[in-house]
All heavy atoms as a GROMACS GRO file, in nm:
protein
  592
    1MET      N    1  -1.588   0.762  -1.886
    1MET     CA    2  -1.563   0.834  -1.764
    1MET      C    3  -1.469   0.750  -1.677
    1MET      O    4  -1.487   0.630  -1.661
    1MET     CB    5  -1.695   0.860  -1.690
    1MET     CG    6  -1.674   0.929  -1.556
    1MET     SD    7  -1.827   0.963  -1.470
    1MET     CE    8  -1.880   1.106  -1.557
    2ALA      N    9  -1.368   0.812  -1.619
    2ALA     CA   10  -1.272   0.742  -1.535
    2ALA      C   11  -1.332   0.710  -1.399
    2ALA      O   12  -1.408   0.788  -1.342
    2ALA     CB   13  -1.146   0.827  -1.518
    3ALA      N   14  -1.298   0.594  -1.348
    3ALA     CA   15  -1.345   0.555  -1.215
    3ALA      C   16  -1.268   0.632  -1.108
    3ALA      O   17  -1.155   0.675  -1.130
    3ALA     CB   18  -1.324   0.405  -1.197
    4SER      N   19  -1.328   0.647  -0.993
    4SER     CA   20  -1.259   0.710  -0.881
    4SER      C   21  -1.149   0.617  -0.832
    4SER      O   22  -1.159   0.496  -0.843
    4SER     CB   23  -1.357   0.734  -0.766
    4SER     OG   24  -1.458   0.823  -0.806
    5TRP      N   25  -1.046   0.676  -0.778
    5TRP     CA   26  -0.935   0.599  -0.724
    5TRP      C   27  -0.937   0.609  -0.573
    5TRP      O   28  -0.981   0.710  -0.518
    5TRP     CB   29  -0.802   0.651  -0.779
    5TRP     CG   30  -0.785   0.613  -0.923
    5TRP    CD1   31  -0.841   0.676  -1.030
    5TRP    CD2   32  -0.711   0.504  -0.975
    5TRP    NE1   33  -0.806   0.612  -1.145
    5TRP    CE2   34  -0.726   0.506  -1.115
    5TRP    CE3   35  -0.635   0.404  -0.917
    5TRP    CZ2   36  -0.665   0.413  -1.198
    5TRP    CZ3   37  -0.574   0.311  -1.000
    5TRP    CH2   38  -0.590   0.315  -1.139
    6CYS      N   39  -0.892   0.507  -0.508
    6CYS     CA   40  -0.884   0.504  -0.362
    6CYS      C   41  -0.738   0.518  -0.321
    6CYS      O   42  -0.647   0.494  -0.401
    6CYS     CB   43  -0.937   0.372  -0.309
    6CYS     SG   44  -1.110   0.343  -0.349
    7ARG      N   45  -0.719   0.555  -0.195
    7ARG     CA   46  -0.582   0.573  -0.146
    7ARG      C   47  -0.573   0.526  -0.002
    7ARG      O   48  -0.663   0.550   0.078
    7ARG     CB   49  -0.545   0.721  -0.155
    7ARG     CG   50  -0.404   0.750  -0.113
    7ARG     CD   51  -0.374   0.897  -0.139
    7ARG     NE   52  -0.241   0.927  -0.093
    7ARG     CZ   53  -0.208   1.039  -0.031
    7ARG    NH1   54  -0.298   1.133  -0.010
    7ARG    NH2   55  -0.085   1.059   0.008
    8LYS      N   56  -0.466   0.456   0.027
    8LYS     CA   57  -0.432   0.416   0.164
    8LYS      C   58  -0.291   0.463   0.190
    8LYS      O   59  -0.207   0.463   0.101
    8LYS     CB   60  -0.434   0.263   0.179
    8LYS     CG   61  -0.570   0.200   0.185
    8LYS     CD   62  -0.554   0.050   0.212
    8LYS     CE   63  -0.687  -0.018   0.219
    8LYS     NZ   64  -0.747  -0.009   0.350
    9ILE      N   65  -0.266   0.501   0.314
    9ILE     CA   66  -0.130   0.531   0.358
    9ILE      C   67  -0.093   0.422   0.458
    9ILE      O   68  -0.169   0.394   0.550
    9ILE     CB   69  -0.120   0.669   0.425
    9ILE    CG1   70  -0.164   0.780   0.331
    9ILE    CG2   71   0.021   0.693   0.477
    9ILE    CD1   72  -0.071   0.808   0.216
   10VAL      N   73   0.021   0.360   0.435
   10VAL     CA   74   0.069   0.259   0.528
   10VAL      C   75   0.207   0.299   0.577
   10VAL      O   76   0.278   0.376   0.511
   10VAL     CB   77   0.072   0.118   0.465
   10VAL    CG1   78  -0.068   0.073   0.427
   10VAL    CG2   79   0.165   0.111   0.347
   11GLU      N   80   0.242   0.247   0.693
   11GLU     CA   81   0.372   0.275   0.750
   11GLU      C   82   0.443   0.143   0.776
   11GLU      O   83   0.385   0.050   0.830
   11GLU     CB   84   0.356   0.353   0.881
   11GLU     CG   85   0.485   0.406   0.937
   11GLU     CD   86   0.459   0.498   1.054
   11GLU    OE1   87   0.423   0.615   1.030
   11GLU    OE2   88   0.472   0.450   1.168
   12VAL      N   89   0.568   0.137   0.730
   12VAL     CA   90   0.653   0.020   0.750
   12VAL      C   91   0.789   0.069   0.798
   12VAL      O   92   0.817   0.189   0.794
   12VAL     CB   93   0.670  -0.062   0.619
   12VAL    CG1   94   0.537  -0.120   0.573
   12VAL    CG2   95   0.731   0.021   0.508
   13LYS      N   96   0.872  -0.022   0.841
   13LYS     CA   97   1.009   0.017   0.873
   13LYS      C   98   1.076   0.064   0.745
   13LYS      O   99   1.048   0.012   0.636
   13LYS     CB  100   1.086  -0.100   0.934
   13LYS     CG  101   1.036  -0.138   1.070
   13LYS     CD  102   1.114  -0.252   1.128
   13LYS     CE  103   1.058  -0.288   1.265
   13LYS     NZ  104   1.126  -0.404   1.322
   14ARG      N  105   1.162   0.160   0.758
   14ARG     CA  106   1.227   0.220   0.641
   14ARG      C  107   1.289   0.114   0.549
   14ARG      O  108   1.276   0.120   0.428
   14ARG     CB  109   1.332   0.319   0.689
   14ARG     CG  110   1.403   0.389   0.579
   14ARG     CD  111   1.503   0.487   0.634
   14ARG     NE  112   1.579   0.540   0.522
   14ARG     CZ  113   1.680   0.619   0.535
   14ARG    NH1  114   1.719   0.657   0.654
   14ARG    NH2  115   1.744   0.664   0.430
   15ARG      N  116   1.353   0.016   0.608
   15ARG     CA  117   1.421  -0.086   0.528
   15ARG      C  118   1.322  -0.178   0.455
   15ARG      O  119   1.362  -0.255   0.368
   15ARG     CB  120   1.517  -0.166   0.613
   15ARG     CG  121   1.450  -0.251   0.718
   15ARG     CD  122   1.552  -0.335   0.794
   15ARG     NE  123   1.488  -0.422   0.888
   15ARG     CZ  124   1.475  -0.397   1.016
   15ARG    NH1  125   1.524  -0.286   1.068
   15ARG    NH2  126   1.415  -0.483   1.096
   16GLU      N  127   1.194  -0.173   0.491
   16GLU     CA  128   1.093  -0.259   0.429
   16GLU      C  129   1.020  -0.193   0.312
   16GLU      O  130   0.939  -0.257   0.246
   16GLU     CB  131   0.990  -0.302   0.534
   16GLU     CG  132   1.047  -0.378   0.651
   16GLU     CD  133   1.096  -0.518   0.617
   16GLU    OE1  134   1.080  -0.562   0.502
   16GLU    OE2  135   1.150  -0.584   0.707
   17ILE      N  136   1.047  -0.065   0.287
   17ILE     CA  137   0.978   0.005   0.179
   17ILE      C  138   1.000  -0.064   0.044
   17ILE      O  139   0.906  -0.089  -0.030
   17ILE     CB  140   1.020   0.154   0.171
   17ILE    CG1  141   0.972   0.229   0.296
   17ILE    CG2  142   0.964   0.220   0.045
   17ILE    CD1  143   1.022   0.373   0.306
   18SER      N  144   1.123  -0.097   0.013
   18SER     CA  145   1.153  -0.162  -0.115
   18SER      C  146   1.084  -0.297  -0.128
   18SER      O  147   1.032  -0.332  -0.233
   18SER     CB  148   1.304  -0.180  -0.133
   18SER     OG  149   1.366  -0.055  -0.140
   19TYR      N  150   1.083  -0.372  -0.018
   19TYR     CA  151   1.018  -0.503  -0.019
   19TYR      C  152   0.869  -0.488  -0.045
   19TYR      O  153   0.812  -0.558  -0.129
   19TYR     CB  154   1.043  -0.575   0.114
   19TYR     CG  155   0.975  -0.709   0.124
   19TYR    CD1  156   1.019  -0.817   0.047
   19TYR    CD2  157   0.865  -0.728   0.207
   19TYR    CE1  158   0.956  -0.940   0.055
   19TYR    CE2  159   0.802  -0.851   0.216
   19TYR     CZ  160   0.848  -0.956   0.139
   19TYR     OH  161   0.785  -1.078   0.146
   20LEU      N  162   0.805  -0.396   0.027
   20LEU     CA  163   0.662  -0.371   0.009
   20LEU      C  164   0.633  -0.333  -0.136
   20LEU      O  165   0.541  -0.386  -0.199
   20LEU     CB  166   0.614  -0.260   0.104
   20LEU     CG  167   0.469  -0.218   0.091
   20LEU    CD1  168   0.376  -0.331   0.137
   20LEU    CD2  169   0.442  -0.092   0.171
   21LYS      N  170   0.713  -0.243  -0.189
   21LYS     CA  171   0.695  -0.198  -0.326
   21LYS      C  172   0.712  -0.314  -0.424
   21LYS      O  173   0.633  -0.331  -0.518
   21LYS     CB  174   0.797  -0.087  -0.354
   21LYS     CG  175   0.753   0.012  -0.452
   21LYS     CD  176   0.848   0.130  -0.457
   21LYS     CE  177   0.806   0.214  -0.572
   21LYS     NZ  178   0.866   0.338  -0.588
   22PHE      N  179   0.814  -0.394  -0.403
   22PHE     CA  180   0.841  -0.509  -0.490
   22PHE      C  181   0.723  -0.606  -0.492
   22PHE      O  182   0.678  -0.649  -0.599
   22PHE     CB  183   0.968  -0.580  -0.443
   22PHE     CG  184   0.999  -0.706  -0.518
   22PHE    CD1  185   1.056  -0.701  -0.644
   22PHE    CD2  186   0.971  -0.829  -0.462
   22PHE    CE1  187   1.085  -0.817  -0.713
   22PHE    CE2  188   1.000  -0.946  -0.530
   22PHE     CZ  189   1.056  -0.940  -0.656
   23ILE      N  190   0.672  -0.639  -0.375
   23ILE     CA  191   0.560  -0.734  -0.366
   23ILE      C  192   0.434  -0.677  -0.431
   23ILE      O  193   0.371  -0.742  -0.514
   23ILE     CB  194   0.531  -0.772  -0.219
   23ILE    CG1  195   0.649  -0.849  -0.159
   23ILE    CG2  196   0.401  -0.850  -0.206
   23ILE    CD1  197   0.679  -0.982  -0.226
   24LEU      N  198   0.396  -0.555  -0.395
   24LEU     CA  199   0.271  -0.498  -0.446
   24LEU      C  200   0.276  -0.470  -0.595
   24LEU      O  201   0.177  -0.491  -0.665
   24LEU     CB  202   0.235  -0.372  -0.367
   24LEU     CG  203   0.196  -0.395  -0.221
   24LEU    CD1  204   0.167  -0.263  -0.153
   24LEU    CD2  205   0.076  -0.489  -0.210
   25GLU      N  206   0.389  -0.423  -0.645
   25GLU     CA  207   0.397  -0.394  -0.788
   25GLU      C  208   0.411  -0.522  -0.870
   25GLU      O  209   0.394  -0.520  -0.991
   25GLU     CB  210   0.511  -0.296  -0.815
   25GLU     CG  211   0.474  -0.157  -0.765
   25GLU     CD  212   0.581  -0.052  -0.792
   25GLU    OE1  213   0.694  -0.087  -0.829
   25GLU    OE2  214   0.549   0.068  -0.774
   26GLY      N  215   0.437  -0.634  -0.803
   26GLY     CA  216   0.439  -0.763  -0.872
   26GLY      C  217   0.301  -0.806  -0.918
   26GLY      O  218   0.288  -0.887  -1.009
   27TYR      N  219   0.198  -0.753  -0.854
   27TYR     CA  220   0.061  -0.776  -0.896
   27TYR      C  221   0.027  -0.668  -0.997
   27TYR      O  222  -0.019  -0.560  -0.962
   27TYR     CB  223  -0.035  -0.769  -0.776
   27TYR     CG  224  -0.017  -0.880  -0.676
   27TYR    CD1  225   0.071  -0.867  -0.569
   27TYR    CD2  226  -0.088  -0.998  -0.690
   27TYR    CE1  227   0.086  -0.969  -0.477
   27TYR    CE2  228  -0.074  -1.102  -0.598
   27TYR     CZ  229   0.014  -1.086  -0.492
   27TYR     OH  230   0.030  -1.187  -0.401
   28ASP      N  231   0.052  -0.697  -1.122
   28ASP     CA  232   0.039  -0.598  -1.229
   28ASP      C  233  -0.098  -0.531  -1.230
   28ASP      O  234  -0.201  -0.595  -1.233
   28ASP     CB  235   0.063  -0.667  -1.364
   28ASP     CG  236   0.084  -0.569  -1.476
   28ASP    OD1  237   0.144  -0.463  -1.450
   28ASP    OD2  238   0.041  -0.597  -1.589
   29GLY      N  239  -0.096  -0.398  -1.220
   29GLY     CA  240  -0.218  -0.320  -1.228
   29GLY      C  241  -0.298  -0.312  -1.098
   29GLY      O  242  -0.404  -0.252  -1.095
   30LEU      N  243  -0.248  -0.373  -0.991
   30LEU     CA  244  -0.322  -0.373  -0.866
   30LEU      C  245  -0.315  -0.239  -0.796
   30LEU      O  246  -0.417  -0.183  -0.755
   30LEU     CB  247  -0.269  -0.482  -0.772
   30LEU     CG  248  -0.339  -0.492  -0.637
   30LEU    CD1  249  -0.476  -0.558  -0.654
   30LEU    CD2  250  -0.255  -0.569  -0.539
   31VAL      N  251  -0.195  -0.184  -0.784
   31VAL     CA  252  -0.175  -0.066  -0.701
   31VAL      C  253  -0.053   0.012  -0.750
   31VAL      O  254   0.040  -0.045  -0.806
   31VAL     CB  255  -0.157  -0.109  -0.552
   31VAL    CG1  256  -0.036  -0.193  -0.532
   31VAL    CG2  257  -0.158   0.008  -0.458
   32THR      N  258  -0.057   0.143  -0.730
   32THR     CA  259   0.059   0.227  -0.753
   32THR      C  260   0.116   0.263  -0.617
   32THR      O  261   0.043   0.310  -0.530
   32THR     CB  262   0.020   0.356  -0.829
   32THR    OG1  263  -0.037   0.319  -0.954
   32THR    CG2  264   0.140   0.445  -0.851
   33VAL      N  265   0.245   0.237  -0.599
   33VAL     CA  266   0.310   0.258  -0.470
   33VAL      C  267   0.400   0.381  -0.480
   33VAL      O  268   0.483   0.390  -0.570
   33VAL     CB  269   0.394   0.135  -0.430
   33VAL    CG1  270   0.461   0.157  -0.296
   33VAL    CG2  271   0.308   0.010  -0.429
   34THR      N  272   0.382   0.476  -0.388
   34THR     CA  273   0.461   0.598  -0.386
   34THR      C  274   0.510   0.622  -0.244
   34THR      O  275   0.431   0.618  -0.150
   34THR     CB  276   0.376   0.720  -0.430
   34THR    OG1  277   0.315   0.691  -0.556
   34THR    CG2  278   0.460   0.845  -0.441
   35THR      N  279   0.638   0.647  -0.229
   35THR     CA  280   0.692   0.679  -0.097
   35THR      C  281   0.656   0.822  -0.063
   35THR      O  282   0.685   0.914  -0.138
   35THR     CB  283   0.844   0.660  -0.095
   35THR    OG1  284   0.875   0.525  -0.130
   35THR    CG2  285   0.901   0.691   0.043
   36VAL      N  286   0.590   0.840   0.052
   36VAL     CA  287   0.548   0.972   0.099
   36VAL      C  288   0.655   1.031   0.191
   36VAL      O  289   0.688   1.148   0.182
   36VAL     CB  290   0.412   0.963   0.173
   36VAL    CG1  291   0.372   1.097   0.231
   36VAL    CG2  292   0.305   0.910   0.080
   37ASP      N  293   0.705   0.948   0.281
   37ASP     CA  294   0.807   0.989   0.378
   37ASP      C  295   0.904   0.872   0.397
   37ASP      O  296   0.875   0.780   0.472
   37ASP     CB  297   0.740   1.026   0.511
   37ASP     CG  298   0.838   1.062   0.621
   37ASP    OD1  299   0.960   1.070   0.594
   37ASP    OD2  300   0.793   1.080   0.736
   38GLY      N  301   1.015   0.877   0.327
   38GLY     CA  302   1.112   0.769   0.332
   38GLY      C  303   1.169   0.746   0.470
   38GLY      O  304   1.186   0.633   0.513
   39ASN      N  305   1.200   0.852   0.542
   39ASN     CA  306   1.256   0.838   0.676
   39ASN      C  307   1.154   0.781   0.774
   39ASN      O  308   1.189   0.705   0.863
   39ASN     CB  309   1.309   0.972   0.728
   39ASN     CG  310   1.432   1.017   0.654
   39ASN    OD1  311   1.512   0.936   0.610
   39ASN    ND2  312   1.447   1.147   0.638
   40GLY      N  313   1.029   0.818   0.758
   40GLY     CA  314   0.923   0.770   0.846
   40GLY      C  315   0.860   0.641   0.800
   40GLY      O  316   0.777   0.584   0.869
   41GLY      N  317   0.896   0.593   0.680
   41GLY     CA  318   0.842   0.469   0.628
   41GLY      C  319   0.698   0.477   0.581
   41GLY      O  320   0.630   0.377   0.572
   42ARG      N  321   0.652   0.597   0.549
   42ARG     CA  322   0.513   0.612   0.501
   42ARG      C  323   0.506   0.599   0.350
   42ARG      O  324   0.583   0.662   0.278
   42ARG     CB  325   0.455   0.745   0.545
   42ARG     CG  326   0.430   0.745   0.693
   42ARG     CD  327   0.345   0.857   0.737
   42ARG     NE  328   0.322   0.843   0.880
   42ARG     CZ  329   0.233   0.909   0.946
   42ARG    NH1  330   0.156   0.994   0.885
   42ARG    NH2  331   0.219   0.890   1.075
   43VAL      N  332   0.410   0.518   0.307
   43VAL     CA  333   0.394   0.485   0.166
   43VAL      C  334   0.247   0.503   0.129
   43VAL      O  335   0.158   0.465   0.205
   43VAL     CB  336   0.438   0.339   0.142
   43VAL    CG1  337   0.417   0.298  -0.002
   43VAL    CG2  338   0.584   0.318   0.183
   44SER      N  339   0.224   0.561   0.012
   44SER     CA  340   0.089   0.579  -0.040
   44SER      C  341   0.058   0.467  -0.139
   44SER      O  342   0.139   0.436  -0.226
   44SER     CB  343   0.079   0.715  -0.111
   44SER     OG  344  -0.044   0.726  -0.178
   45LEU      N  345  -0.060   0.409  -0.125
   45LEU     CA  346  -0.109   0.307  -0.216
   45LEU      C  347  -0.231   0.362  -0.287
   45LEU      O  348  -0.330   0.396  -0.223
   45LEU     CB  349  -0.146   0.180  -0.139
   45LEU     CG  350  -0.041   0.125  -0.041
   45LEU    CD1  351  -0.098   0.006   0.035
   45LEU    CD2  352   0.087   0.091  -0.113
   46THR      N  353  -0.225   0.374  -0.417
   46THR     CA  354  -0.336   0.426  -0.497
   46THR      C  355  -0.387   0.312  -0.584
   46THR      O  356  -0.308   0.244  -0.651
   46THR     CB  357  -0.289   0.544  -0.584
   46THR    OG1  358  -0.224   0.640  -0.500
   46THR    CG2  359  -0.406   0.609  -0.655
   47PHE      N  360  -0.520   0.294  -0.584
   47PHE     CA  361  -0.576   0.177  -0.650
   47PHE      C  362  -0.722   0.200  -0.687
   47PHE      O  363  -0.789   0.284  -0.626
   47PHE     CB  364  -0.565   0.054  -0.558
   47PHE     CG  365  -0.626   0.078  -0.423
   47PHE    CD1  366  -0.757   0.042  -0.396
   47PHE    CD2  367  -0.552   0.138  -0.321
   47PHE    CE1  368  -0.814   0.066  -0.271
   47PHE    CE2  369  -0.608   0.161  -0.197
   47PHE     CZ  370  -0.738   0.125  -0.172
   48PRO      N  371  -0.774   0.126  -0.786
   48PRO     CA  372  -0.916   0.136  -0.819
   48PRO      C  373  -0.997   0.062  -0.712
   48PRO      O  374  -0.950  -0.036  -0.654
   48PRO     CB  375  -0.927   0.067  -0.955
   48PRO     CG  376  -0.807  -0.020  -0.965
   48PRO     CD  377  -0.701   0.041  -0.880
   49PRO      N  378  -1.118   0.108  -0.684
   49PRO     CA  379  -1.201   0.045  -0.580
   49PRO      C  380  -1.224  -0.104  -0.602
   49PRO      O  381  -1.238  -0.180  -0.507
   49PRO     CB  382  -1.333   0.121  -0.586
   49PRO     CG  383  -1.308   0.242  -0.666
   49PRO     CD  384  -1.186   0.220  -0.749
   50SER      N  385  -1.225  -0.148  -0.726
   50SER     CA  386  -1.254  -0.289  -0.755
   50SER      C  387  -1.150  -0.386  -0.701
   50SER      O  388  -1.179  -0.504  -0.682
   50SER     CB  389  -1.268  -0.309  -0.906
   50SER     OG  390  -1.146  -0.276  -0.971
   51VAL      N  391  -1.029  -0.338  -0.672
   51VAL     CA  392  -0.924  -0.428  -0.623
   51VAL      C  393  -0.908  -0.424  -0.471
   51VAL      O  394  -0.822  -0.492  -0.415
   51VAL     CB  395  -0.788  -0.400  -0.691
   51VAL    CG1  396  -0.799  -0.410  -0.842
   51VAL    CG2  397  -0.729  -0.268  -0.649
   52LEU      N  398  -0.991  -0.345  -0.403
   52LEU     CA  399  -0.978  -0.330  -0.258
   52LEU      C  400  -0.978  -0.464  -0.183
   52LEU      O  401  -0.890  -0.486  -0.099
   52LEU     CB  402  -1.086  -0.237  -0.202
   52LEU     CG  403  -1.082  -0.215  -0.051
   52LEU    CD1  404  -0.950  -0.152  -0.008
   52LEU    CD2  405  -1.199  -0.126  -0.009
   53PRO      N  406  -1.069  -0.556  -0.211
   53PRO     CA  407  -1.066  -0.684  -0.138
   53PRO      C  408  -0.934  -0.759  -0.157
   53PRO      O  409  -0.879  -0.814  -0.062
   53PRO     CB  410  -1.184  -0.763  -0.196
   53PRO     CG  411  -1.276  -0.659  -0.252
   53PRO     CD  412  -1.186  -0.549  -0.300
   54ASP      N  413  -0.883  -0.761  -0.279
   54ASP     CA  414  -0.755  -0.828  -0.306
   54ASP      C  415  -0.641  -0.758  -0.233
   54ASP      O  416  -0.556  -0.824  -0.172
   54ASP     CB  417  -0.725  -0.830  -0.456
   54ASP     CG  418  -0.822  -0.916  -0.533
   54ASP    OD1  419  -0.872  -1.017  -0.477
   54ASP    OD2  420  -0.849  -0.885  -0.651
   55LEU      N  421  -0.639  -0.627  -0.237
   55LEU     CA  422  -0.533  -0.551  -0.171
   55LEU      C  423  -0.537  -0.575  -0.020
   55LEU      O  424  -0.431  -0.596   0.042
   55LEU     CB  425  -0.546  -0.402  -0.201
   55LEU     CG  426  -0.444  -0.311  -0.132
   55LEU    CD1  427  -0.302  -0.349  -0.170
   55LEU    CD2  428  -0.472  -0.165  -0.164
   56GLU      N  429  -0.654  -0.575   0.039
   56GLU     CA  430  -0.664  -0.598   0.183
   56GLU      C  431  -0.615  -0.737   0.222
   56GLU      O  432  -0.549  -0.753   0.324
   56GLU     CB  433  -0.807  -0.574   0.231
   56GLU     CG  434  -0.841  -0.426   0.232
   56GLU     CD  435  -0.981  -0.395   0.279
   56GLU    OE1  436  -1.069  -0.486   0.277
   56GLU    OE2  437  -1.003  -0.279   0.319
   57ARG      N  438  -0.644  -0.838   0.139
   57ARG     CA  439  -0.593  -0.973   0.166
   57ARG      C  440  -0.441  -0.977   0.159
   57ARG      O  441  -0.374  -1.038   0.244
   57ARG     CB  442  -0.652  -1.074   0.068
   57ARG     CG  443  -0.789  -1.124   0.108
   57ARG     CD  444  -0.832  -1.246   0.028
   57ARG     NE  445  -0.839  -1.220  -0.116
   57ARG     CZ  446  -0.946  -1.168  -0.178
   57ARG    NH1  447  -1.053  -1.136  -0.109
   57ARG    NH2  448  -0.945  -1.149  -0.308
   58ILE      N  449  -0.385  -0.911   0.061
   58ILE     CA  450  -0.240  -0.907   0.045
   58ILE      C  451  -0.176  -0.835   0.164
   58ILE      O  452  -0.075  -0.882   0.219
   58ILE     CB  453  -0.200  -0.841  -0.089
   58ILE    CG1  454  -0.246  -0.929  -0.205
   58ILE    CG2  455  -0.050  -0.817  -0.095
   58ILE    CD1  456  -0.246  -0.861  -0.339
   59LEU      N  457  -0.232  -0.722   0.204
   59LEU     CA  458  -0.177  -0.648   0.317
   59LEU      C  459  -0.184  -0.730   0.446
   59LEU      O  460  -0.090  -0.728   0.526
   59LEU     CB  461  -0.248  -0.513   0.334
   59LEU     CG  462  -0.226  -0.411   0.223
   59LEU    CD1  463  -0.309  -0.285   0.249
   59LEU    CD2  464  -0.079  -0.376   0.208
   60GLU      N  465  -0.293  -0.801   0.467
   60GLU     CA  466  -0.305  -0.886   0.586
   60GLU      C  467  -0.199  -0.996   0.585
   60GLU      O  468  -0.142  -1.029   0.689
   60GLU     CB  469  -0.445  -0.947   0.597
   60GLU     CG  470  -0.550  -0.849   0.646
   60GLU     CD  471  -0.517  -0.786   0.780
   60GLU    OE1  472  -0.480  -0.860   0.874
   60GLU    OE2  473  -0.528  -0.662   0.792
   61THR      N  474  -0.174  -1.052   0.470
   61THR     CA  475  -0.070  -1.156   0.458
   61THR      C  476   0.068  -1.095   0.484
   61THR      O  477   0.151  -1.155   0.553
   61THR     CB  478  -0.075  -1.221   0.319
   61THR    OG1  479  -0.205  -1.279   0.301
   61THR    CG2  480   0.030  -1.330   0.306
   62LEU      N  481   0.092  -0.977   0.430
   62LEU     CA  482   0.221  -0.910   0.452
   62LEU      C  483   0.245  -0.879   0.600
   62LEU      O  484   0.359  -0.880   0.646
   62LEU     CB  485   0.230  -0.782   0.369
   62LEU     CG  486   0.262  -0.800   0.221
   62LEU    CD1  487   0.242  -0.670   0.146
   62LEU    CD2  488   0.404  -0.850   0.204
   63LYS      N  489   0.138  -0.854   0.674
   63LYS     CA  490   0.152  -0.824   0.817
   63LYS      C  491   0.209  -0.942   0.895
   63LYS      O  492   0.257  -0.926   1.006
   63LYS     CB  493   0.017  -0.783   0.877
   63LYS     CG  494  -0.026  -0.645   0.835
   63LYS     CD  495  -0.162  -0.611   0.895
   63LYS     CE  496  -0.209  -0.475   0.847
   63LYS     NZ  497  -0.343  -0.441   0.901
   64GLN      N  498   0.206  -1.061   0.836
   64GLN     CA  499   0.267  -1.177   0.899
   64GLN      C  500   0.419  -1.178   0.879
   64GLN      O  501   0.490  -1.249   0.949
   64GLN     CB  502   0.207  -1.306   0.843
   64GLN     CG  503   0.059  -1.318   0.872
   64GLN     CD  504  -0.005  -1.436   0.801
   64GLN    OE1  505   0.062  -1.526   0.753
   64GLN    NE2  506  -0.137  -1.436   0.795
   65GLU      N  507   0.467  -1.099   0.783
   65GLU     CA  508   0.610  -1.095   0.752
   65GLU      C  509   0.678  -0.968   0.800
   65GLU      O  510   0.795  -0.971   0.838
   65GLU     CB  511   0.630  -1.106   0.600
   65GLU     CG  512   0.579  -1.233   0.540
   65GLU     CD  513   0.596  -1.234   0.390
   65GLU    OE1  514   0.695  -1.177   0.340
   65GLU    OE2  515   0.510  -1.290   0.322
   66ILE      N  516   0.606  -0.855   0.791
   66ILE     CA  517   0.665  -0.726   0.827
   66ILE      C  518   0.567  -0.649   0.914
   66ILE      O  519   0.447  -0.677   0.914
   66ILE     CB  520   0.701  -0.642   0.702
   66ILE    CG1  521   0.578  -0.609   0.619
   66ILE    CG2  522   0.807  -0.711   0.617
   66ILE    CD1  523   0.603  -0.515   0.501
   67VAL      N  524   0.619  -0.551   0.987
   67VAL     CA  525   0.532  -0.462   1.065
   67VAL      C  526   0.474  -0.360   0.968
   67VAL      O  527   0.548  -0.284   0.904
   67VAL     CB  528   0.611  -0.392   1.178
   67VAL    CG1  529   0.521  -0.294   1.251
   67VAL    CG2  530   0.670  -0.494   1.273
   68LEU      N  531   0.345  -0.362   0.952
   68LEU     CA  532   0.275  -0.277   0.855
   68LEU      C  533   0.152  -0.219   0.925
   68LEU      O  534   0.070  -0.293   0.975
   68LEU     CB  535   0.235  -0.359   0.733
   68LEU     CG  536   0.174  -0.285   0.617
   68LEU    CD1  537   0.214  -0.351   0.487
   68LEU    CD2  538   0.026  -0.275   0.626
   69THR      N  539   0.144  -0.087   0.929
   69THR     CA  540   0.034  -0.019   0.996
   69THR      C  541  -0.036   0.073   0.898
   69THR      O  542   0.030   0.150   0.828
   69THR     CB  543   0.087   0.066   1.114
   69THR    OG1  544   0.166  -0.018   1.198
   69THR    CG2  545  -0.026   0.126   1.193
   70GLU      N  546  -0.169   0.066   0.893
   70GLU     CA  547  -0.244   0.159   0.810
   70GLU      C  548  -0.262   0.290   0.887
   70GLU      O  549  -0.294   0.290   1.004
   70GLU     CB  550  -0.382   0.104   0.775
   70GLU     CG  551  -0.376   0.001   0.666
   70GLU     CD  552  -0.514  -0.035   0.613
   70GLU    OE1  553  -0.593   0.058   0.585
   70GLU    OE2  554  -0.540  -0.155   0.600
   71ILE      N  555  -0.241   0.400   0.817
   71ILE     CA  556  -0.259   0.534   0.874
   71ILE      C  557  -0.394   0.585   0.826
   71ILE      O  558  -0.420   0.588   0.706
   71ILE     CB  559  -0.147   0.631   0.828
   71ILE    CG1  560  -0.009   0.572   0.857
   71ILE    CG2  561  -0.166   0.767   0.889
   71ILE    CD1  562   0.020   0.545   1.001
   72ASN      N  563  -0.481   0.622   0.918
   72ASN     CA  564  -0.613   0.671   0.881
   72ASN      C  565  -0.604   0.810   0.820
   72ASN      O  566  -0.543   0.899   0.878
   72ASN     CB  567  -0.706   0.674   1.003
   72ASN     CG  568  -0.739   0.536   1.052
   72ASN    OD1  569  -0.755   0.444   0.973
   72ASN    ND2  570  -0.749   0.519   1.181
   73LEU      N  571  -0.663   0.824   0.703
   73LEU     CA  572  -0.667   0.953   0.634
   73LEU      C  573  -0.788   1.031   0.682
   73LEU      O  574  -0.894   0.972   0.708
   73LEU     CB  575  -0.679   0.932   0.483
   73LEU     CG  576  -0.559   0.867   0.415
   73LEU    CD1  577  -0.594   0.837   0.270
   73LEU    CD2  578  -0.438   0.956   0.421
   74PRO      N  579  -0.776   1.162   0.692
   74PRO     CA  580  -0.894   1.242   0.727
   74PRO      C  581  -0.997   1.232   0.615
   74PRO      O  582  -0.961   1.217   0.498
   74PRO     CB  583  -0.841   1.383   0.742
   74PRO     CG  584  -0.707   1.384   0.680
   74PRO     CD  585  -0.658   1.244   0.673
   75PRO      N  586  -1.126   1.239   0.648
   75PRO     CA  587  -1.231   1.227   0.544
   75PRO      C  588  -1.228   1.340   0.444
   75PRO      O  589  -1.174   1.441   0.459
   75PRO     CB  590  -1.360   1.228   0.624
   75PRO     CG  591  -1.326   1.262   0.762
   75PRO     CD  592  -1.178   1.260   0.778
   0.00000   0.00000   0.00000
């Protein structure tokens, strides 16, 4: 049986989308990055629940380099 997947939407400056994607996809198997709104800088992160702590640490570290905001998804 497949595990459930989690999703986060984050917003960055448009010019930072490629950088965010490059960094996150460098962690093989951690997350799938999909641009939701290129002009608005919204990016979807899809990942298995088991990697959530690692992903949150990486995102917190990235916030020291780029402006990165999590967008709350409706339940």
